[in-house]
N, C-alpha and C positions, 0 to 999 in steps of 0.2 A: 715764874709760877705757872703751873699747868692748869688751864681752865677745865672744869669738869662739866659733865652733861647738865647738871642742875644750874650751873652758872650761865650756860649758853642758850638754853631753850627760849629765854626771853631777852637775850642780849641785843642791844641796838648798835653799839659800836663794835667794829671788828676786833677780834681778839688775836693776839700774836701766837698763841699756843693753845692747842685743843686736843684732848684725848677722847676717843670715841670707843665705846664698848656696848653699843646697842645695834640691833640688826633688823632686817626688813622682812624676814619670813619668806624669802624667795622671790620677792618682787622688786623691780626698779621702775622709776618713771615719775611723772609730775605729781602723782597722788601721794608720794612719800614725802613727809615733812623733812625739811633740811635743818641741820644744826648750824651753829655759827651765827653770823658770818666770821670766817677766818680771814685775817688780813692778807693782802698780797705780800708774799714773802714770808708768811707765817709757817709755823711748824704743826704738822698733823701727826698724831700718834694713835695707832689703832691696835686693839687686841682682837684677833679674828679667830673664829672657830673653824674646824675643817670644812672644806667644800664637798661636793660630789656625794660620796657614799653615805655620810650621815644624813643630810637632807633627803637623799634618794629613798632611804628606808623609813623616813618619817612622813607619813601620809598627809599631815596637815600642811606641809610645805607646797607652795605653788610654783616653785622653781628648783633647780638642781643644786643651788648653793645657799650659803647663809652669809651674806655680805653686810658690811657696815652701813648704818644709816648715813645717807649722803650729807655732805657738808657744803654749804654755800661759801663761795670765795668772793670777797669784796672786789667789786669792779669788773667781774667776769660777766660779759654779755654775749648773747647769741651772735655767732660769727667770730668770736675770739677763740683763743686756745689757752690751755693751762699746762705749764710744765711741772711735772712731779719729779722732784729730785730725791731719789731714795737714798737716805743716809744710813739706815740701819735696819737689819732684818734678823729675827731670831726665832727659831722653832722652840715652842714650849711643850709640845707633846712628848711623852716618854716613848710612846708606841703608837702605831696605827695599823690599818689593814686596807688592802685594796685587791684588785684583780679584774678579770674579764667578767662582764655582766651578762645576765640573761633577764628578759622581761617575764613577769608572771601574767599570762593572758587573763583577761576578764577582771582586772583590777584597775583599769584606767580607761579614760576616754581619749583615744588617739595618741596620747603622749604620756608615758609613765612618769616623766619628770615634772609634769605640770598638772595633770588632771586625774589624781588618784581617787579611788573610792573603795569601801569595804564591800567585797562581793558576797559577804554573808548577811549583812543587815542593810546594805545599800547606802550607808552614810557617805556623803561627799567629804573629802579631806578630813577624815575622822581624827579626833584626838586619839593618842595611842600611848602604850607604855611597854616596858621591857619586862618579860617574865623569863627568868633563867638565862641560858646562853644557847647559841646555835641558830640554825637557819630559820627556826620557827619562833624565835624569841619576841618578835614585834607583834603586839596584840592590840586589837581595837578596844578602846575604852567603852564603847556602847554595847558590844555583844561578846567580847572576849575572843573573837576569831583571830587567827593569824592573818596579818594584813599587809605585809610588805609587797610592793609591786616589783621587787628586784631580787634576784638570786645571783650567787657566784657560779659561773661556769668553771672558773679556776681562780683560787684566791690565795693570799698569803697574809701573815701577820709579821710585822717588822718592828724591831726595837731600835731606838735612835740614840746616838751619842752626839749631841749638839756641840759640845766642847771640841771634840776631835773630828767632827764631820764624817763619821762613819756609821754604818747601820748593818743589821743582820736579821734575816728572816728566821723564825723560830718554829719548833715542832708543836704538835697538837697539845701536849701537856702544858707547855708554857703559854700557848694561845688561850687555853681554857682558864689558866690562872689570871691572865690579863683581862679576860672577858668578865671575870667576877668583880673587877673594880674598873670597868671600862671608862666611866666619865673622868675618873682621876687620872688614869693613864693617858687619856686623850687630852687632858688639861682643858676640858670644855669651860669657856668663860661662864660666869655666873648667869648671864642673861641669854645664853644660847639656848635654843629650843629643840635642837636635833637630838636624836639618839646616837650614841657612839657606835660606829661600825665594828669596833672591837668586840661588841656583844655577840656578833655572829660567829667569831672564833673559827674562821676558815683558814686552815694551815696546810696547803698542798705543796709548799715549796721551801722546806726548812734548810737552814745552813748557808743561804746565799748572802755573801758580803757585798755591800754596795756603798759607793761614795754618797755623801750628802752635799747638796748644792741648792739651798732654798731659794725659791722665787714665788711670785704671786701670779696665779693663773687668771684672776679676774680683778682688774683694777682700771679705773678710768672715771668717766663722767656719766651723768644721768641721761638716758635716752629721752627722746622727745614725746614718747607715749609709753604707757604702762606695758611692760612685758616681763616674762620670767628672767631672773638674773642670769641664768645659765644660757639663755637664748639671745643675749646681747652680742650677736655675731651673725654671720651669714650662713655658716654650716649648720649649727644647732638651730638657728633662727628659721631656716627653711621649713621646719616642722610646724611653725605657726601659720604658714600660708594655707588658708582654707581649712584650718583645724576645727574639730568639733567641740570647741570649748570657748570660754569667754575671751581668750587672748588671740583669737583668730584675726588675721589681717591679710592684706594683699602683699605681693612681692614689693610693690612700690611703697606701700606704707612701712614695711619692715626696713627697707633700705633708707628711707627718709628719717626714720626714728632712731635706729641703733647707733651706738657709738663704738662698737667693737671692743668693749672692755674685756670680754671673755676671749683671751688670746691663747692661753696655755703656752706662752712663749718663755722658754727657760732662761733667757737672758734678761728678763724683767726682774732683776735682782739687785742686791745692795750695790750702790755705786752708779747705776744707770740713771738716765733722764728719760722720762716718758712724757710726750707731748700729746695732749688729748683735745678733741673738739669740744666746743661749748654749744649745746643744742637746747639748753633751758637756761633762764636767767640764774646766775650764781654758779653755774657749772654742775654742782652737785657731785663732788668727788666722793667716791666710795672705793672699797677694796675688800678682798677676801680670797678664798681658795688658795691658800698657801700650800705649796708642795715641798716635801723634803728633798726630792730629787726627781728628775725626769730627763730622758734623752729626747732628741728631736723627734717629733711626730706623735708623742704620747700613744705609742703603738697599741697598747692594751685597751685603749679607750679611757683609762683612768690611771692616775699615778698615786703617790703617797700623800694623801690629804692630811694636813696637820694644823693644830692650833699654833698661833704665833703672834709676834709683835713686830710692827713696822713703824718706822719713823721717817718722815719725809718733809721737805719744804715745798711750797707751792708758789709759782710765779705766773702771773697773768701775762699773756702775749696778745696785745691788742691787734685786732683786724687780721689775724691769721685764720682764715676760714679753711678748715680741713674736714674731710668726711670720716677719717679714721685715724688711729694713732700713728705717731712718728716716734721712733725709738733711737736714742743715742746710746748705743751699747757700750759696755766696757771693752777696752782694747782687746782683752783676751777672748771676748765673745765675737768680735768682728771676724768675718771671713778674711782669709789672708790677703786677698786681692784688694780689700777695702781698708786695710790698715794704713795709717799715715806713715809717710816715709821719714826716715831719720834725717838728721842734718847732713850726714855724709851722703846718703842717697840723693837728697835734693841737690847737693853740690854736683854729683855725678850726672844728674839729669841736666843741670845747667851747662855742664861741659859738653854733653851730648847735643844739646840744642845749638851751642856755638859751633860745633863741628859741622853741623848740617845747615846752618843759617836759619834756624827757626827762632824768630825774634822774641817770642814770649813763652813763658811756661805758666800754665794755669795754677793758681792757688786754690786748693780744694779741701774739703773735709767730709768725713763719713756721715751718712744719714740712712736710716732704715725706715721703710714704709711697711706697715702691716697691711696685708691684703687678705680678704676673706671671701669665700664663695661656696657654692654647693659642693664643689670638688676642688682638687688642687689646681687643675688647669684654670678654672674660673677665678680662684683665689690669686693665682699668679698674675693673670691679666688685670685683676682689680688692683693689686699692689702696684703694678707698672703704670696703670692709668692714673692712679692717685699721684704717683711720683711725677708724671708728666703734667698733670693739672696744677699741682701745688708749686712746682719749680718753674713752670712755663717752658720747660725744655720740650722739643718735639718728641713724640712718642718713640719714634725710631731711634733718636739719640739716647733716650733712656735705655732702650734695648742694648745698644752698643756699650753704654757705660756699665750696665749691669753685667755685661759679658767680660769686659777687660778690667774694670775697676770695682767689681762687686760680686754679688752672688744672689741666687734664689735659695732659701733654706726653708724646710718644712718646720712649722711650729706645731701644728696639730693635724692629724687626719680626722675628717676627710677634707678640710678646706680652710686652713689658716697658714699663711706663709710670711716670711720676711724677705723683702726686696731691698737690698743694700747697694748703694752706689757711692762713689766719690763725686760730690757736687761742687761746682764753683762757689767759692766763698762769697763772691758778689751776689749770687742768687740767695745764699743763706742769709746774708745781710738784709736783702730786700724782704725776705720772709720774716725777719725780726728775730732769728735764732742764731745769727752768726756769733754773737757773744757767748751763747751756750756751747756751741761747737768748739770755739777757741778754748774756752775754759775746760771743757771736758777732755779734749785731746792735747792740751798744752801747745796749741798752734800759735805761731807768731802773728 
């Protein structure tokens, strides 16, 4: 039996299964009440609205996403970690829209994702509504003025075929038709508060066919202080440092609080295992910002935000203190140098060792550390330093391992990367994740 929201808000005993379809209006942190608790080993199912563009054009939002209300995990304490095993992921939107953004000056205080206001009547975070379709469709409830803080510099509307995992951008005529029934085509959940980006009907790039490969762009655990959900990372988060709004903080405060859930890492998809830090009691697992597809880097700044459903199981890892996420990617997503060797390859390595008198051959498994920073260089060093700190390997050894048994890959510009290495199984066992690595990669 799946426990509903009404069953869990006053629950005392951990539940084994929980469905979440309530959201936080763009904020994450200790002020957000948690659902649950969900039992260690329990199943979490979420229905999530689109991230990015919908919240961006909805001025009441105080962050750039609309993520799920956090869930407490029984037994998760500060200094632990939680492993999120993604079992199933499904896009529910029929269509979406995205593109390269432009800010509308004079409609925000320092950061248009966080601190919007109506420049006609001065209302902060005004309630708003949709009138008609097109670039001026978002209107202030207080004075009726057009109020969006964002425009498309170049945009597209795309229709989706979840069953066959293909998609196609459409022309202006089709985009206008979709805009007329935008919430239905977006499949906005009942309690979602955002406007659908389909209402803007920007169709500059018709007829482009693209693969679908759904993943979650923002998933993890609650940061140690309140901050906008889209800024739970170092690259977007840098705009909170010294900002002219209520979520201003120092660099040190940002790095101590964030959990780097906003990764836009396209291998955080069905089948992977994501290991997240616990920085508040109960962990506070949340998720959102599902994308229908995205190449490495999210080059346009935004990808195809969609509504969707995700099912995962949660496992508490005691006394694994980490500063940011660790990812056990699907084999197909691993860089070639980090893929486990076959039985035949291992045998050839043993024969090579015998020929040269090398007495032992290391048993190892793949592990990926997420690094974030103000730019790619800073993010890469952050990921490498995290790998060294958590594994206990010398930093220079991590550099060597990443060179010959791994890779550095861009997740998002300007500053989120994946640092992958083959790590000795003895170290993974000491970290408490050796069993997860063996299970994930069918290692002996």
